[in-house]
N, C-alpha and C positions, 0 to 999 in steps of 0.2 A: 917701410911703413912710417909715415910721418906722425909726429905728435902735435896736436893742436890744442890751443887754450884760448879762452876769451880774455882779452887784454882790456882791463878797465880804463887804461890810459887812452887807447885808440878807439875804444867802444866797438870792437869787432873781434871775431874769432880769427886767430892767426896761426900759421905754422910756427912751432917753437924752434927758433934757431939760437942755440946757446952762444954766449959771448966767447966761451972757450969749451969746445966739445970734450976736452979732457977733464974739466972741472966745472960742474954746474953749482951755482951758489943761490941759496934761498933764505929769505927772512920772513917770519910771520910774527906779528905782535902778540905777545903772550898776556897772561893774566895780571891784574893788580891784586896782590895777595893780602886781602884784609878779611876775607870770609870764604865760605865754601863756593866752589865753581858751580854755575848753573848749566843746564843742558845746552844753552846757546854757546857758552864757552867751550863745551865739549865738542860741539859740531866743528868749530874752527880747528881744534886739536886733531880730531879724526880726519877731517878733510885734508889738512896739510901733511899729516902723517902719510896718507895715501898718495898725495902728490910726490912726497919724497920717495916712497916705495916705487912709484912708476918711473920717476927720474932715474932711480938706481937700476931699474931694469934696462934702461936705454944707455946710460952713461957710466963710465968707469969710476968716477969720483963725484960725489954730491956732498956739499956742506950745507946742512940745514941749521939755521940759527933761529931760536925763538926765546924771547927775553922774559924776565920776571921784573915787573914794576914793583919795587919794594920801598919807594918813597913817594907819597902822594897824600893829598889832604884827607881822603877817606881812611887811609891807614892811620894817620895822626889822630883822627877823631876816635877810631876804634881803640887805639892805644890809651888815649886819655880816659875814655869811658871805663876801661878795664884797669887803669892805673899801672900799666906796664910799659917798658920800652917798646918802640916800634919793632925792634928786632924780634921780640917775643912773638908778636903777631905775624910778621912776615915769614919767619922760619917755620912756625907751626903750619901756616896755610900753604906755603910752598911744598912742604912735605906731603900734606894731604892732597894737594892738587896733583902732584906727580904720581902718587899712589892710586888716586882715582882714575887718572888717565891711563895708567898701566892696566887697570882692570878692563879698560875698553880696547886693549891691544895697541895703545899708542906708545911708541918707543920714545925715550928721551931724545930731544934734539941733539945734534952733534955738539952744539954749544948752547948753553942756557945762561946767558949773562944776566947779572943783576944790576939794576940801575945804580945802587949805592957803591958798587965797585968800579964805576966809570965816571965819577964826578970830575976828575981831572980832564978827561976827554971832553966832557960837556963844557967845562970852562974854556978849554982851548978853542972849541968850535964857536962859542959865543964871542970870544975875543976876535976871531977871524971875521965874524959877521960885523962887529963894530968897526974893525979896521977897514972893511970894504964898504962901509956906510949902508949896510943893510939892517943894522940894529943900532939902538941908542939907549943910553942910560937916563933914567928919570926917577927921582925920589926913591932910590934904593932898588928900583926894578931895572931890568934890561928887557927891551921889547924888540921884536922883529917888526920892521916897517914894511908892511904888505905891499904898498905901491912901488917899492924898490924892485920888485920881481915882476917883470912884464908877463910872465907865463902863469902867475898865480891863478888858480881856478882851472888849470888844464885837466886835472884828474876828475874833478867833480862836475865840470861844465857849468858851474854856478856863475850867475851874473854878479856884479858888484853888490847890488842890494841883497841878493840871496846869500852872499858870503857873510855880510854883516849880520843878517838875521839868523842864519844857520849856525854861526859860531857862538851865538848867545854871549856876545862880547860884554865884558864888564866896562861900564862907562867910567872913565877916569880922566881927570883934568890933565894929567901928564902925558896922555897919549897924543901922538901926532896925527893918528888916523884911527877911526873907530874900529877898523878890522885888525889893527896891530895886536899881536899876541905875546904873552910873557915867555921869556927865555930863562929869566932868573928873578926870584922874588925874595924879599927879606923874611927872615925868621926871627921870632922873639926868642929871648934866652931860654925859654922852656920848650921850644920847638926844635925838631931836628934841623941841623944846618951845618954849613961848611964855610970857612973863610974864603973870600974871593976878592978880586979887585973892586967889586961893586958892593962889598960889605958882607956881613954874615947872612947867609941865606941858603936857599935850596933851588934846584932846577925846576923849570916848568915841565909839564908832562911831555910835550912834543919833542923837545930837544933830546930827551933820553934815548929814544929809538934811533934818531939820527946819529948820535955819537956811538951807540953800541953797534949799529950796522957797519959804520965806517971802521970801527976798531977791528971787527972780526971778519969782514968781507972786503973784497976788492971793489972799488968804484969804477964804473958801474957794475952792479951784479945783476943776475938774471931775473929773479922773481921776488917781489915783495907783496905782502898781502895780509889778510885778516878778515874779520867780520865786516859786513857791509856798513855797519854803523861807524866804522873807523875811517871810511873814505873821506868824509869831511866832518870836522876840520883836521883830524889827526894826521892822516896820510897826506893831505894837501899841504899841511904845514911842514911835515917831514921833507917833502920834495923841495919846498922853498928854502928851508934852512940848509939842507945838504948841498943843493946846487949853488946857492949864493955863497956859502962858506968856502966852497972850492972854486969860486970865481967863474961859475958857469950859470949865471942867471939866464932865464929864458931857454934852458936846455933840460927839460924834465927827465929825459932819458939818460942824463949823465949821472943820475942816482941809481935808478933801477929801470930795466928795460921793459919788463912785464909786470902788471899789477893784477892780482887775483883776489876776489872777494867772495865769501860765502854768504848765503842768504840767512834771513832770520828764522827763528823757531817760534811757532805759536803752539798753544795747547788747547785742544778741542775747539779750534777756530778762533781762539781769543789770544790777545797779546799776553805774554807772561807778566804777572804783576803780583806783588806781595799782598796787595789789598784784595785781589780776587782769589787768593789762596791757591794759585796755580803756578807758583814759582818753584820749579823743579830743580832740586839740587842733585848733582851727580852722586854725592856722598850718600844720599838716601837711596837713589835708584840702584846703585850697585849692590845694595843689600836686598833688593827686591827682585832683580832680574839678572840673568847671566850677562856678563860683560859683552859677549858676542851678540846677544839679542839687542843690546843698546847700540853697539857699533853698527850692526846691519841696519837698524832703524835710522840711525843718523845718516847712513849712506843710501837710504831707500828713495829719497828724492834727489833730483839733480842738485849739486852743491850750490849753484847760483840761484836756485828757486827757493821760495819759502818752504819750510817743512812743518806740517801740522802734526804735532805729537798727540798720540791717543793710545788708549789701551788696545783698541782694535788693531792698530798698525803694529804694536808690539807683539800681539798674539799672532798676527800674520807672519811676521819675521821669525818668531819662535818656531812656528810650524815648518817653515822652510828649513831652518837649521836642524830640527828633528829629522826631517826627511833626509837631509844630507848625512847626518850621523848614523841613521839606520842603514843607509846604503854602505857607508864606510864600515859599519859593524859587520854587515854581511860579507864584506870583501876583506876582512881582517887578515886572512891568510894569502891574499893575492898580492903579488909583487908589483910595485910601481915601475913601469917601463920607461917613462919619460917625464922630464920636468918642464916640458914645453907648455906654455900657456895656450889654450885653444884660441885660434885666430879670431873668431868673432868676439871673444872676451877682450882680447888685447886691442882689437879695433875699437871697441866701445870705450875702454879706458883711455885710449889714445885720442879720442874725439872729445876733448874738454872734460875728461873724467865722467863719462856718461854711465854712472853707476846703476840707474834704473834699467838700462839695457843689459848691463852685466847680470843683474838679477833675473831678467827674462832669459838670458842665455843659460844661466845655471839651471833654471827650471826645464829648459829645452834639453840640456845635456842629461838631466836626470831621467827624462822620458826616452831619449834616443840612444843612450850609450849604456854599456854594461861591462862587467868584468874588469880586466886590467886597464882598458881604455878609460872607463868611468873613474876608476880610482886615481889614475894618473891625472886626469883632467881636474878632478876635485882637489887633489893635493896641490897641484900647481896654482890653481885659482886661489886656494886658501892662503898659500904662502905670500902671494902678491897682495891680496886684499886684507890680510890680517884676520882671517876667519878660519874655521875648522881646525883650530890649533890644539884642541883637546883630543884625547882618545874617546871613543864612544862610551867606554866605561865611566870615564870622568864626566862626560856630558850628561849622561842619563842618571848618574849618581848624584850630580849637583842638582838635577831637577827634583830629586826626592828629598834632598836635605834642605835645611834653612829655616824650618819651623821649630820654635821652642814649644815646650809643653803648654805654656800659656797661650801660644798661637793656636795650637790644636784644640784646646778647650774652647776658645772663642769660636773657632770654625764649627765645632760640633754643636755649640749652643745656637749659633745662627742657623745651622741646618735644621735643628729641632724646631726652632721658631718658624722656619719656612714651611715645614711639614704641617704645623698647626695652622698657619695662615692659609695654606692650600685647602686644608680640610674645612676651614671656615669660609672658603671662597673669597678670601681677601687676596686676590691675585696681584693687586697693586703692591702690597707689602711683600709678597713672595718674589716679585720681580725686583723690588728694591734690594732685597737680601741677596739675590743672585748678583746684582751689580756691585754690591758692597764686597762680596766674596771675590768677584773678578778683580776689584781694586787691590785685594790682598794676594793676587796671583793664584787664586783658587778657582778651578773649573769644576762645576758640579754636573753630574750626569744622572738623569732620571731613567731608571730601568724598571722592568716588571718585578725584579727582585728588591727594588728599593732605590734609594739615592746614594750615590758614591761621589767622592771628590778626589781631585789630584792637584798637585802643584803645577802651575803653568810654567 
């Protein structure tokens, strides 16, 4: 059975052929830790967690690296606003990020390097780029000279004009070319910085991942990736830096062989935006929904396609999980006979991580299998997918918990208001209350005996 993936570098689906079948190596760009992670960040974490799980099914050793960016201008701004050192900000949000991702069944990467712990590696790589005439110093800055790399643009496929426009480059008189980007920049005495041959300063964002990947993985390594928004300029710049620093310009595959990117997350058909009030933070969501509901929802669309987040899709995935756990509850005393992944499920995962097909296969298995065979199938699928990891008692117990006395009072108040609205034939208000309760993860049921409610 062959494993296939879509390679962003070649723009086609390919059979995955590891550089070393005894040791597969992966790198995914992790978060910049200055605030809570949003659901788009979580999609990357869940997708690459699943890629690592699938790789481990096939290969004896997998090293998965995903970094923490803990020096960046947004972090400096947050630290200044709060009047604390940047380490206070980064340590706090790194811990929260890892805890929130764990709630979604995301295992820690094998290596989680921090940028601030790799400054020497960054300086060494910058020095190599200067020595090989791919970078130059100007007014306290060191910049990568984009025209020095003939293959620049290979990943994104952007033309020269698109490169300049897409990078949102800073116009500066010391640049040799408009597309040149910063490798090192000066810091003022009150800003985080390190001594270097080019003065007191700090690294540019792009050089960080190049240095950390080279430190912890062999070059070339198998898979590099992240969110689709990183393809240009971040990943394009990583390729240029890493290849040129190692004296292999015009050889993009000398850094990473395969490039994998996950699609964006929208909310109810709209782009996430703080101004629209639909900026969904994982830290909030894990308090409202079971982690497995969130994980399954993040995997419900093919990873390369956009995912439209909605209450309806959360409810759909919760119902599927309820169905699985009800079957496992009924089979509690039945022994698992095999750990084999059902072939249709493995085929789907092996075809560029086709998780929508996996979900279809789970529904099919629930209809067609029973007894020990059903329990064995669900258990094996759950172990690979990072799902069905609770006991039925835990699952259904969690569904009943989570409301404070204040929450219950609010729910009861809204239900009473809804009854009054229906009696007054104000059905618009009654429907609005139903929607408000749904947003609180409360489902109401109208029966002959009256109205009841339960936690979704």
